[in-house]
C-alpha positions as CSV (number, residue, x, y, z in Angstrom):
1,M,-92.7,-4.9,0.7
2,G,-95.2,-6.4,-1.7
3,F,-96.6,-5.6,-5.1
4,F,-98.6,-2.4,-5.7
5,K,-101.8,-2.5,-7.7
6,R,-104.3,0.3,-7.5
7,S,-102.7,1.6,-4.3
8,A,-101.2,4.8,-3.1
9,V,-97.6,5.5,-4.1
10,F,-95.5,4.9,-1.1
11,A,-92.6,7.1,-0.4
12,S,-89.8,5.4,1.5
13,M,-86.9,3.4,0.2
14,L,-84.3,1.5,2.0
15,G,-80.9,3.1,1.6
16,S,-77.8,1.0,0.8
17,L,-74.1,0.9,0.9
18,G,-74.0,4.7,0.4
19,F,-77.0,6.6,1.5
20,G,-78.9,5.3,4.5
21,A,-82.6,5.9,4.9
22,M,-84.1,8.1,2.2
23,V,-87.5,9.7,2.1
24,Q,-89.0,10.6,-1.2
25,A,-91.8,13.1,-1.7
26,Q,-94.9,11.7,-3.4
27,N,-94.7,14.1,-6.2
28,A,-91.1,13.2,-7.1
29,D,-90.0,10.7,-9.7
30,S,-88.9,7.4,-8.1
31,A,-87.3,4.1,-9.0
32,Y,-89.7,1.2,-9.5
33,L,-89.8,-2.4,-10.7
34,V,-92.7,-3.2,-13.1
35,Q,-93.9,-6.7,-14.1
36,F,-96.1,-6.9,-17.3
37,K,-96.8,-8.8,-20.5
38,N,-95.7,-7.6,-23.9
39,G,-98.3,-5.3,-25.4
40,Q,-99.7,-4.1,-22.1
41,L,-97.8,-0.8,-21.7
42,S,-97.9,2.4,-23.6
43,Q,-94.8,3.8,-25.3
44,H,-95.0,6.6,-22.8
45,I,-94.2,4.2,-20.0
46,L,-92.0,1.8,-21.9
47,S,-89.6,4.6,-22.8
48,S,-88.8,5.0,-19.1
49,L,-88.2,1.3,-18.5
50,K,-85.3,-1.2,-19.0
51,V,-86.1,-4.9,-19.2
52,I,-84.0,-6.8,-16.6
53,G,-85.6,-10.1,-16.0
54,Q,-88.5,-12.6,-16.5
55,S,-91.2,-14.2,-14.4
56,G,-93.2,-16.8,-16.4
57,D,-94.8,-15.2,-19.4
58,K,-94.2,-11.7,-17.9
59,V,-91.1,-9.5,-18.1
60,I,-89.6,-7.4,-15.3
61,A,-88.4,-3.9,-15.9
62,Q,-86.7,-1.2,-13.9
63,G,-87.1,2.5,-14.3
64,I,-87.7,6.0,-12.9
65,L,-91.5,6.7,-13.0
66,S,-93.5,9.8,-12.4
67,V,-96.7,9.8,-10.4
68,Q,-98.7,10.2,-13.6
69,Q,-97.1,7.1,-15.0
70,L,-97.8,5.1,-11.9
71,D,-101.5,6.3,-12.1
72,E,-101.6,4.9,-15.6
73,L,-100.1,1.6,-14.5
74,N,-102.8,1.4,-11.8
75,Q,-105.4,1.3,-14.5
76,I,-104.0,-1.8,-16.3
77,D,-105.2,-5.2,-15.1
78,G,-102.4,-7.7,-14.6
79,V,-99.6,-5.2,-14.2
80,T,-97.9,-5.1,-10.9
81,F,-95.1,-2.8,-9.6
82,E,-93.0,-2.3,-6.5
83,A,-90.6,0.4,-5.3
84,D,-87.0,-0.5,-6.2
85,Y,-85.2,-1.5,-3.0
86,G,-81.7,-1.1,-1.6
87,L,-79.1,-3.6,-0.6
88,S,-75.7,-3.4,1.1
89,L,-72.4,-5.3,0.7
90,S,-71.9,-5.2,4.4
91,S,-68.6,-3.5,3.5
92,N,-67.7,-2.7,7.1
93,S,-66.9,-6.4,7.5
94,L,-63.5,-5.9,5.9
95,N,-60.8,-4.2,7.8
96,Y,-57.2,-3.5,6.9
97,F,-54.9,-5.5,9.1
98,K,-51.5,-4.6,10.5
99,A,-49.7,-7.2,12.6
100,T,-46.7,-6.5,14.8
101,T,-44.9,-9.5,13.4
102,N,-45.3,-11.8,10.5
103,S,-47.4,-9.2,8.6
104,L,-49.4,-9.8,5.5
105,D,-46.3,-8.8,3.5
106,V,-44.9,-12.3,3.9
107,L,-47.7,-13.6,1.6
108,A,-45.7,-12.1,-1.3
109,N,-43.3,-15.0,-0.9
110,S,-45.2,-17.7,1.0
111,E,-48.6,-19.3,0.9
112,L,-51.1,-19.6,3.7
113,E,-53.7,-22.5,3.9
114,P,-56.6,-20.8,5.7
115,Y,-58.0,-22.6,8.8
116,W,-61.5,-22.7,7.3
117,L,-60.4,-25.1,4.5
118,R,-59.7,-27.6,7.2
119,A,-62.7,-26.7,9.4
120,T,-65.1,-27.4,6.5
121,S,-63.1,-30.3,5.1
122,I,-62.9,-28.6,1.8
123,S,-59.2,-29.3,1.8
124,Q,-60.0,-33.1,1.9
125,L,-62.0,-32.9,-1.3
126,P,-60.2,-33.9,-4.5
127,S,-59.2,-31.1,-6.8
128,A,-62.0,-29.6,-8.9
129,T,-62.3,-31.8,-11.9
130,N,-65.1,-30.2,-13.9
131,D,-66.0,-26.6,-14.5
132,I,-68.8,-25.5,-12.0
133,S,-68.7,-21.7,-12.7
134,V,-69.4,-19.4,-9.7
135,C,-70.8,-16.0,-10.3
136,V,-69.8,-13.4,-7.8
137,I,-72.3,-10.5,-7.6
138,D,-70.4,-7.8,-5.8
139,S,-68.2,-4.7,-6.2
140,G,-66.0,-6.0,-9.1
141,V,-62.6,-7.7,-8.9
142,D,-59.0,-7.0,-9.4
143,S,-58.9,-9.5,-12.2
144,N,-55.1,-9.4,-12.7
145,H,-54.3,-10.2,-9.0
146,P,-51.5,-12.8,-9.2
147,D,-53.3,-15.0,-6.7
148,L,-56.6,-15.3,-8.7
149,P,-57.3,-17.7,-11.5
150,V,-56.9,-16.7,-15.1
151,N,-60.3,-17.9,-16.0
152,I,-62.3,-14.9,-14.8
153,H,-65.0,-13.2,-16.9
154,G,-67.3,-10.4,-16.2
155,Y,-70.1,-8.1,-17.2
156,H,-69.8,-4.4,-17.7
157,S,-72.8,-2.1,-17.0
158,V,-73.5,1.6,-17.6
159,Y,-74.4,2.0,-14.0
160,A,-71.4,0.2,-12.4
161,G,-68.7,0.4,-15.0
162,F,-66.0,-2.1,-15.7
163,W,-66.3,-5.4,-13.8
164,D,-62.5,-5.8,-13.5
165,Q,-62.2,-2.6,-11.5
166,D,-63.1,-3.2,-7.9
167,A,-65.0,-0.3,-6.2
168,L,-63.8,-1.1,-2.7
169,S,-62.0,-4.5,-2.6
170,H,-65.1,-6.4,-1.3
171,G,-65.5,-8.4,-4.5
172,T,-61.8,-9.1,-4.8
173,H,-61.9,-10.5,-1.2
174,M,-64.8,-12.8,-2.0
175,A,-63.1,-14.0,-5.3
176,G,-60.0,-14.9,-3.3
177,I,-62.0,-16.9,-0.8
178,I,-63.6,-18.8,-3.6
179,A,-60.7,-19.3,-5.9
180,A,-57.3,-18.0,-4.8
181,Q,-54.9,-20.4,-6.5
182,S,-52.3,-22.8,-5.0
183,N,-49.3,-21.1,-6.5
184,G,-46.8,-20.7,-3.7
185,I,-47.9,-17.1,-2.7
186,G,-50.7,-15.5,-0.8
187,V,-53.6,-17.7,0.3
188,K,-55.5,-20.8,-0.9
189,G,-59.2,-20.6,-1.8
190,A,-61.8,-23.3,-2.0
191,L,-61.0,-23.8,-5.7
192,S,-57.3,-23.5,-5.2
193,E,-56.5,-26.6,-7.3
194,G,-58.0,-28.0,-10.5
195,V,-60.6,-26.1,-12.5
196,A,-61.6,-22.7,-11.3
197,S,-64.0,-20.5,-13.2
198,L,-65.4,-17.2,-12.0
199,Q,-67.8,-14.8,-13.4
200,V,-68.1,-11.3,-11.9
201,H,-71.1,-9.0,-12.0
202,K,-70.3,-5.5,-10.7
203,L,-73.1,-3.7,-8.9
204,I,-71.5,-0.4,-7.8
205,K,-69.1,2.1,-9.3
206,T,-67.7,3.7,-6.2
207,A,-67.8,3.0,-2.5
208,N,-69.5,6.2,-1.4
209,G,-69.6,8.4,-4.4
210,K,-71.5,8.2,-7.7
211,N,-73.5,5.0,-8.3
212,S,-72.6,3.6,-4.9
213,A,-76.1,2.3,-4.1
214,I,-77.2,-1.2,-4.9
215,W,-80.8,-1.5,-6.1
216,G,-83.0,-4.5,-6.5
217,G,-83.3,-4.0,-10.2
218,N,-79.5,-4.3,-10.5
219,L,-79.5,-7.5,-8.6
220,I,-82.3,-9.1,-10.7
221,E,-80.4,-8.1,-13.9
222,A,-77.1,-9.5,-12.5
223,I,-78.8,-12.8,-11.6
224,E,-80.2,-13.2,-15.1
225,V,-76.8,-12.4,-16.7
226,C,-75.1,-14.9,-14.4
227,A,-77.6,-17.6,-15.3
228,N,-77.4,-16.9,-19.0
229,S,-73.6,-17.0,-18.8
230,G,-73.6,-20.6,-17.5
231,A,-73.0,-20.1,-13.8
232,K,-74.2,-22.9,-11.5
233,V,-73.5,-21.2,-8.2
234,I,-74.4,-17.6,-7.5
235,N,-72.6,-15.9,-4.6
236,M,-74.4,-12.9,-3.1
237,S,-72.5,-11.4,-0.2
238,L,-75.0,-8.6,0.2
239,S,-78.3,-8.1,1.9
240,G,-81.2,-5.8,2.5
241,E,-84.4,-5.7,4.6
242,Q,-87.0,-5.5,1.9
243,Y,-88.8,-8.6,0.6
244,S,-89.3,-8.4,-3.2
245,P,-91.9,-10.6,-4.9
246,M,-90.3,-9.9,-8.3
247,T,-86.8,-10.9,-7.1
248,I,-88.0,-14.2,-5.5
249,A,-89.9,-15.0,-8.7
250,V,-86.7,-14.8,-10.7
251,I,-84.7,-16.8,-8.2
252,D,-87.4,-19.5,-8.1
253,R,-87.6,-19.8,-11.8
254,L,-83.8,-20.2,-12.2
255,A,-83.5,-22.6,-9.3
256,Y,-86.1,-25.0,-10.8
257,D,-85.6,-24.4,-14.6
258,R,-81.8,-24.1,-14.6
259,G,-80.9,-25.9,-11.4
260,L,-78.8,-23.0,-9.9
261,I,-77.7,-22.9,-6.3
262,F,-78.0,-19.4,-4.7
263,V,-75.9,-18.6,-1.7
264,A,-76.3,-15.3,0.3
265,A,-75.1,-13.6,3.4
266,A,-77.6,-13.6,6.3
267,G,-76.4,-10.1,7.3
268,N,-74.2,-8.7,10.0
269,H,-77.0,-7.3,12.3
270,G,-76.9,-9.9,15.1
271,T,-76.1,-8.8,18.6
272,T,-74.4,-10.4,21.7
273,E,-77.2,-9.1,23.9
274,K,-79.9,-11.0,22.2
275,K,-77.9,-14.2,22.1
276,Q,-77.1,-13.9,25.8
277,Q,-80.8,-13.6,26.5
278,G,-81.6,-16.7,24.3
279,I,-83.5,-14.6,21.8
280,Y,-83.0,-15.9,18.3
281,D,-85.4,-13.9,16.1
282,D,-83.2,-11.3,14.3
283,A,-84.8,-9.6,11.3
284,L,-84.8,-11.5,8.1
285,H,-82.5,-10.1,5.4
286,Y,-82.9,-10.7,1.7
287,P,-82.0,-12.3,-0.7
288,A,-80.7,-14.8,1.9
289,S,-84.1,-15.5,3.5
290,Y,-85.8,-16.3,0.2
291,H,-86.9,-20.0,-0.1
292,N,-84.4,-21.0,-2.8
293,V,-81.4,-19.2,-1.4
294,L,-79.0,-20.7,1.2
295,S,-78.8,-18.2,4.1
296,I,-75.3,-18.3,5.7
297,G,-74.4,-17.3,9.2
298,A,-70.8,-16.9,10.6
299,L,-68.7,-18.6,13.2
300,E,-66.0,-17.4,15.4
301,T,-62.6,-19.2,15.3
302,D,-63.7,-21.4,18.3
303,G,-66.8,-22.7,16.6
304,T,-69.3,-20.6,18.4
305,I,-71.7,-18.3,16.6
306,A,-70.2,-14.9,15.9
307,S,-71.7,-12.0,17.8
308,F,-72.7,-10.2,14.5
309,S,-74.2,-13.2,12.9
310,P,-78.0,-13.0,12.9
311,T,-80.2,-15.8,14.2
312,N,-83.6,-16.6,12.7
313,Q,-85.6,-19.5,11.2
314,H,-84.2,-19.0,7.7
315,I,-80.5,-19.7,8.6
316,D,-79.4,-22.7,6.5
317,F,-75.7,-23.2,7.3
318,V,-72.9,-21.5,9.2
319,A,-69.2,-21.2,8.2
320,P,-66.1,-19.5,9.6
321,G,-66.5,-15.8,9.4
322,S,-63.7,-14.4,11.6
323,K,-60.1,-13.7,10.7
324,I,-60.5,-14.6,7.0
325,V,-57.5,-13.7,5.0
326,S,-58.0,-13.2,1.3
327,T,-57.0,-11.1,-1.7
328,A,-57.5,-7.3,-2.0
329,N,-57.6,-4.8,-4.8
330,R,-53.9,-3.9,-5.2
331,S,-54.6,-0.3,-6.5
332,H,-57.0,0.5,-3.6
333,Y,-55.7,2.8,-0.9
334,A,-58.0,3.4,2.0
335,V,-57.5,6.5,4.2
336,Q,-57.2,5.5,7.8
337,E,-56.8,8.8,9.7
338,V,-57.1,12.5,8.8
339,V,-55.9,15.4,11.0
340,I,-56.0,19.1,10.1
341,Q,-54.0,21.9,11.8
342,H,-55.5,25.3,11.7
343,S,-55.9,28.6,13.6
344,G,-52.3,28.6,14.7
345,S,-51.5,25.3,16.4
346,V,-55.0,23.8,16.8
347,S,-55.3,20.2,15.6
348,D,-58.5,18.3,14.9
349,A,-59.0,14.7,13.8
350,L,-61.8,14.6,11.2
351,K,-64.7,12.2,11.0
352,Y,-65.0,11.5,7.3
353,T,-66.1,9.2,4.4
354,Q,-63.8,8.7,1.5
355,I,-65.5,9.7,-1.8
356,D,-62.8,8.9,-4.3
357,V,-62.5,5.5,-5.9
358,G,-59.6,4.5,-3.7
359,V,-56.9,5.3,-6.2
360,R,-53.2,5.5,-5.1
361,S,-53.1,8.0,-2.3
362,E,-50.0,7.6,-0.2
363,S,-49.9,8.8,3.4
364,M,-48.9,12.5,3.3
365,Q,-48.6,15.8,5.2
366,A,-49.3,18.9,3.1
367,T,-50.7,22.4,3.2
368,L,-54.4,22.7,2.8
369,P,-55.3,25.7,0.6
370,E,-58.6,27.4,1.1
371,H,-59.6,26.3,-2.4
372,C,-59.5,22.7,-1.2
373,V,-62.5,23.1,1.1
374,F,-65.9,23.0,-0.4
375,T,-69.2,23.4,1.4
376,L,-72.5,21.9,0.2
377,S,-75.7,23.9,0.7
378,S,-78.7,22.7,2.7
379,S,-80.6,22.2,-0.5
380,D,-77.8,20.0,-1.9
381,V,-78.0,17.8,1.2
382,Q,-81.8,17.6,1.0
383,Q,-81.7,16.5,-2.7
384,Q,-79.0,14.0,-1.9
385,L,-81.1,12.5,0.9
386,T,-84.4,12.5,-1.0
387,Q,-83.4,11.8,-4.6
388,R,-80.0,10.1,-4.1
389,T,-78.3,12.7,-6.4
390,L,-76.8,16.2,-6.3
391,P,-77.9,19.0,-8.6
392,Y,-76.0,19.1,-11.8
393,E,-74.7,22.6,-11.0
394,T,-73.3,21.3,-7.7
395,R,-71.4,18.5,-9.4
396,Q,-70.0,21.0,-11.8
397,D,-69.0,23.3,-8.9
398,L,-67.3,20.3,-7.2
399,S,-65.3,19.6,-10.4
400,N,-64.3,23.3,-10.6
401,A,-63.3,23.2,-6.9
402,Q,-61.1,20.2,-7.5
403,S,-59.3,22.0,-10.4
404,S,-58.8,25.1,-8.2
405,C,-57.5,22.9,-5.4
406,V,-55.0,21.3,-7.7
407,A,-53.9,24.6,-9.2
408,A,-53.3,25.9,-5.6
409,G,-51.0,22.9,-4.9
410,G,-53.6,21.0,-2.8
411,K,-53.4,17.2,-2.5
412,V,-56.9,16.5,-1.3
413,L,-60.4,18.1,-1.5
414,L,-62.5,18.3,1.6
415,I,-66.3,18.5,1.3
416,N,-68.3,19.6,4.4
417,Y,-72.0,20.2,4.8
418,P,-74.5,21.7,7.2
419,Q,-75.6,19.3,10.0
420,R,-79.1,18.0,9.9
421,S,-81.4,16.2,12.4
422,E,-81.7,13.3,10.0
423,G,-78.1,12.5,10.6
424,R,-74.9,12.6,8.5
425,L,-74.6,11.9,4.8
426,K,-73.2,8.5,4.0
427,G,-72.1,9.5,0.5
428,I,-72.7,11.9,-2.4
429,D,-73.5,11.5,-6.1
430,Y,-70.1,12.6,-7.3
431,Y,-67.4,10.7,-9.2
432,T,-63.7,11.6,-8.8
433,E,-60.3,9.9,-8.9
434,F,-58.7,12.8,-6.9
435,P,-58.4,12.2,-3.2
436,T,-61.7,13.5,-1.8
437,L,-63.2,13.3,1.6
438,L,-66.7,14.1,2.9
439,V,-66.2,15.6,6.3
440,H,-69.1,15.0,8.8
441,Q,-68.3,17.7,11.3
442,W,-66.2,20.7,10.3
443,P,-64.1,22.1,13.2
444,N,-64.3,25.7,14.3
445,V,-61.6,27.3,12.1
446,T,-60.8,30.9,12.9
447,D,-57.8,31.2,10.5
448,S,-58.3,29.3,7.2
449,A,-55.3,30.9,5.5
450,N,-52.7,28.6,7.0
451,M,-54.1,25.2,7.2
452,S,-52.3,21.9,6.8
453,I,-53.4,18.3,6.7
454,A,-52.0,14.9,7.6
455,I,-53.4,11.8,6.0
456,N,-52.6,8.2,6.9
457,S,-53.5,5.6,4.2
458,Y,-53.1,1.9,4.1
459,H,-52.7,-0.5,1.2
460,S,-52.1,-4.2,0.9
461,D,-52.4,-7.1,-1.6
462,Y,-54.3,-9.0,1.1
463,V,-56.9,-8.2,3.7
464,V,-58.4,-9.8,6.8
465,G,-62.1,-9.8,7.1
466,A,-64.9,-10.9,9.3
467,G,-68.6,-11.2,8.4
468,T,-71.3,-13.4,6.9
469,S,-70.0,-12.2,3.5
470,Q,-66.9,-14.2,4.0
471,A,-68.8,-17.3,5.3
472,T,-71.0,-17.1,2.3
473,A,-68.0,-17.1,-0.1
474,I,-66.6,-20.2,1.7
475,I,-69.9,-22.1,1.2
476,S,-70.1,-21.1,-2.5
477,G,-66.5,-22.2,-3.2
478,G,-67.1,-25.4,-1.3
479,I,-70.2,-26.2,-3.2
480,A,-68.5,-25.6,-6.5
481,R,-65.6,-27.9,-5.6
482,L,-68.0,-30.6,-4.4
483,W,-70.2,-30.4,-7.4
484,S,-67.3,-30.5,-9.8
485,Q,-66.7,-34.1,-8.8
486,N,-69.9,-35.0,-10.7
487,P,-71.8,-32.3,-12.6
488,N,-74.7,-34.7,-13.1
489,W,-75.7,-34.3,-9.5
490,D,-78.5,-31.8,-9.3
491,R,-79.0,-28.9,-6.8
492,A,-81.4,-30.9,-4.6
493,Q,-78.8,-33.7,-4.2
494,I,-76.0,-31.3,-3.4
495,I,-78.1,-29.4,-0.8
496,G,-79.5,-32.6,0.6
497,A,-76.1,-34.0,1.1
498,L,-74.9,-30.9,2.9
499,Q,-77.9,-31.0,5.2
500,A,-77.5,-34.7,6.0
501,T,-73.7,-34.5,6.8
502,S,-73.2,-31.1,8.4
503,H,-71.8,-30.8,11.9
504,D,-74.9,-30.1,14.0
505,L,-73.6,-27.5,16.4
506,G,-76.8,-26.4,18.1
507,D,-80.0,-28.0,19.2
508,P,-80.6,-31.4,17.4
509,G,-81.9,-30.8,13.9
510,K,-82.1,-27.4,12.2
511,D,-82.2,-24.4,14.6
512,N,-82.3,-20.6,14.4
513,V,-78.7,-20.2,15.4
514,Y,-76.6,-22.6,13.3
515,G,-79.3,-23.8,10.8
516,H,-78.2,-27.3,9.7
517,G,-74.8,-26.6,11.1
518,L,-71.2,-26.4,9.7
519,P,-70.9,-28.2,6.3
520,N,-68.5,-31.1,6.1
521,F,-67.8,-31.2,2.4
522,A,-65.8,-34.4,2.6
523,Q,-68.6,-36.3,4.2
524,A,-71.1,-34.8,1.8
525,L,-69.0,-36.2,-1.1
526,T,-69.0,-39.7,0.5
527,Y,-72.8,-39.4,1.0
528,L,-73.3,-38.5,-2.7
529,Q,-71.0,-41.2,-4.0
530,S,-72.7,-43.8,-1.9
531,G,-76.1,-43.0,-3.4
532,Y,-77.7,-42.1,-0.2
533,T,-81.0,-40.2,-0.2
534,P,-82.2,-37.9,2.6
535,A,-84.6,-39.4,5.2
536,C,-87.0,-36.6,4.3
537,P,-87.6,-35.2,0.8
538,Q,-87.4,-31.4,0.4
539,N,-90.2,-29.3,2.0
540,W,-93.2,-28.6,-0.2
541,Y,-93.0,-25.1,-1.7
542,H,-96.0,-23.3,-3.3
543,N,-94.0,-21.9,-6.2
544,K,-92.4,-25.1,-7.4
545,P,-94.0,-27.3,-10.1
546,Y,-94.2,-31.0,-9.1
547,D,-94.3,-34.0,-11.4
548,G,-96.3,-37.1,-10.7
549,G,-94.4,-39.5,-8.4
550,E,-92.4,-36.7,-6.8
551,Q,-92.2,-36.6,-3.0
552,V,-92.2,-33.7,-0.6
553,T,-92.2,-33.1,3.1
554,Y,-95.0,-31.1,4.6
555,Q,-95.8,-30.6,8.3
556,G,-93.7,-33.6,9.3
557,K,-95.2,-36.0,6.8
558,I,-94.0,-37.3,3.4
559,Y,-96.4,-36.8,0.5
560,R,-96.3,-38.3,-3.0
561,A,-97.8,-36.4,-6.0
562,Y,-100.4,-38.2,-8.1
563,Y,-100.1,-35.7,-11.0
564,W,-98.3,-32.6,-12.1
565,N,-99.3,-29.7,-9.9
566,K,-98.2,-26.4,-8.6
567,G,-99.5,-24.5,-5.6
568,A,-101.7,-27.4,-4.4
569,N,-101.3,-27.7,-0.6
570,P,-100.5,-31.4,0.2
571,S,-102.7,-31.6,3.3
572,Q,-105.6,-29.9,1.5
573,S,-105.4,-31.5,-1.9
574,P,-106.0,-35.3,-1.5
575,K,-106.6,-35.7,-5.3
576,M,-103.1,-34.4,-5.9
577,W,-101.1,-35.8,-3.0
578,Q,-101.0,-39.1,-1.1
579,V,-99.5,-39.4,2.5
580,Q,-96.5,-41.8,2.6
581,G,-95.7,-41.7,6.3
582,E,-94.0,-39.6,9.0
583,C,-90.6,-37.9,8.5
584,D,-87.7,-37.7,11.0
585,S,-85.7,-34.6,9.9
586,S,-83.2,-34.5,12.8
587,N,-79.5,-34.3,11.9
588,Q,-77.7,-37.0,13.9
589,N,-74.3,-35.7,13.1
590,Q,-74.0,-33.8,16.4
591,S,-70.7,-31.9,16.8
592,T,-69.1,-29.8,19.5
593,P,-66.1,-27.5,19.4
594,D,-64.1,-30.3,21.0
595,D,-64.6,-33.0,18.3
596,A,-63.9,-33.5,14.7
597,G,-65.7,-30.3,13.6
598,F,-63.2,-28.0,15.3
599,S,-60.3,-30.0,16.6
600,I,-58.5,-29.1,13.4
601,L,-58.9,-25.4,14.0
602,D,-55.2,-25.0,14.6
603,F,-54.1,-21.5,13.7
604,S,-50.9,-21.0,11.9
605,G,-48.9,-18.0,10.7
606,L,-50.9,-14.9,10.3
607,E,-54.1,-16.3,11.6
608,G,-52.7,-17.1,15.0
609,E,-51.5,-13.6,15.8
610,N,-53.1,-11.0,18.0
611,S,-54.3,-8.7,15.4
612,T,-55.4,-5.1,15.4
613,Y,-58.4,-4.0,13.3
614,N,-57.6,-0.4,12.7
615,C,-60.4,1.0,10.7
616,K,-63.4,0.2,8.5
617,G,-60.9,0.5,5.7
618,L,-62.9,-1.0,2.9
619,S,-66.1,1.0,3.6
620,L,-63.8,4.0,3.4
621,M,-65.3,5.4,6.6
622,C,-63.0,6.2,9.5
623,G,-62.4,8.8,12.2
624,G,-65.4,7.5,14.1
625,G,-67.5,7.5,11.0
């Protein structure tokens, strides 16, 4: 979606982690991103905006604007705006894991070296010797987890709350992949030894309740805070379908002005069917597909591309993304199964979404008083879908219902709602620390006076995950450890070394399935220390300023800049660029699952077991939900 200038107000927004597709009426206030220069806007509009970023001499702000305010913006030359967009943490990529033998509990007294440390050769790198701070933009972190480094800092926000409280364990899982310590327990992360510095920017308050959506404005603000806090690598294990010119402008500026490396998940929307048909054109997801962001796909444990990993022309690298063991939020209990008994001896398993914040909620069997069942109205559902909020009166009624439930001896509040053709609700705008479930299909109850409920919950200090989110964290951690060997290397050198030395798993050169391939961080270090330079300079990019003498690759040829320029197409600007010759960009480091790239994928301990993935535990949606 592009900028809006003197155009009709469009009414659709991409939903995110909580709320699915949402359609907004044109006469309703909606969330927008606005780009302007100081002095251009009236106080009437400025009072509705919060500055979150910068693009050149303009600022970027986020706010809820009325149609009248948008009409006013349309009359101001040089002001652009776009609808705020949604992103997801791909939270269904984490599943609680129960093994029949050698369960995750053994990690309390022993330490696992994950197979991906060997597969990427991160384990062959020297310990991190300099501080290359990684900023994890995610759901927060359990900062006191005994397996995570002491040097973790974060940023609180009014929207998302405290950074050191993880909304659903996703952020804690990423933090462990990047920096779980070598301390005799748990698992090792990429920065397990030496210097490990993490920053955490929390984007959501709850998994499916209040402030559970991630919006583009929040991401822009988080990126700016990460950069201003000294981060050199920014990990974004999140994605959305909407292209945002304002977001890419912020990323481009920080990549070139600050030398930051951005790493993002390509998404989990790939399919086996398309891969079997040889179709490698899955939809682009952002921010991964922006020019200055490394888009990361995921591998299975045998080195083949994972079924869920998307394939497209913007994939840069792949990394292991299956059976990834890492840290979890220790105070997070995810409900796995809910059964109610009613109308005599009738039992029904419920399809539900967990609305509470995952506080300690042990498995239990208890009576279900009538006061513990609350029904939303059709207008409540409509407002939740269209305005991503519930009426104030309804939130108050829910709070009162919770109090009545507790007074009646209830242990959980169930919320049901009338079914709609648009599909089920994915969450509601309600915050609670009391066990609360949104039920998607209420059973036919003829006797509500004698109901009982059985709830099965699961909790662990560690969790097994699968997804491009995990692969992304592996690459971020590996880059930080590699870069720590010499902080004077710049982002172009680091990325160029990875491109030149990666195991080329697909067609020769960069392809839509594996990108440049699986990074070999040990070889990348040798490459950097030897002073090698890539056979081809980086590709020309319209939004990068080039100094005189700087070289680029464009349409297979190498060009050298005469003078400083920006946006001058090399093939069409002979006064700015001079052809230097042809460029061979193929990666000769061909690798197959049988050679050095994957011969070391020997599973040990937990990772070698036949595992059972029981439920989408960290998305808090089970029972077929």
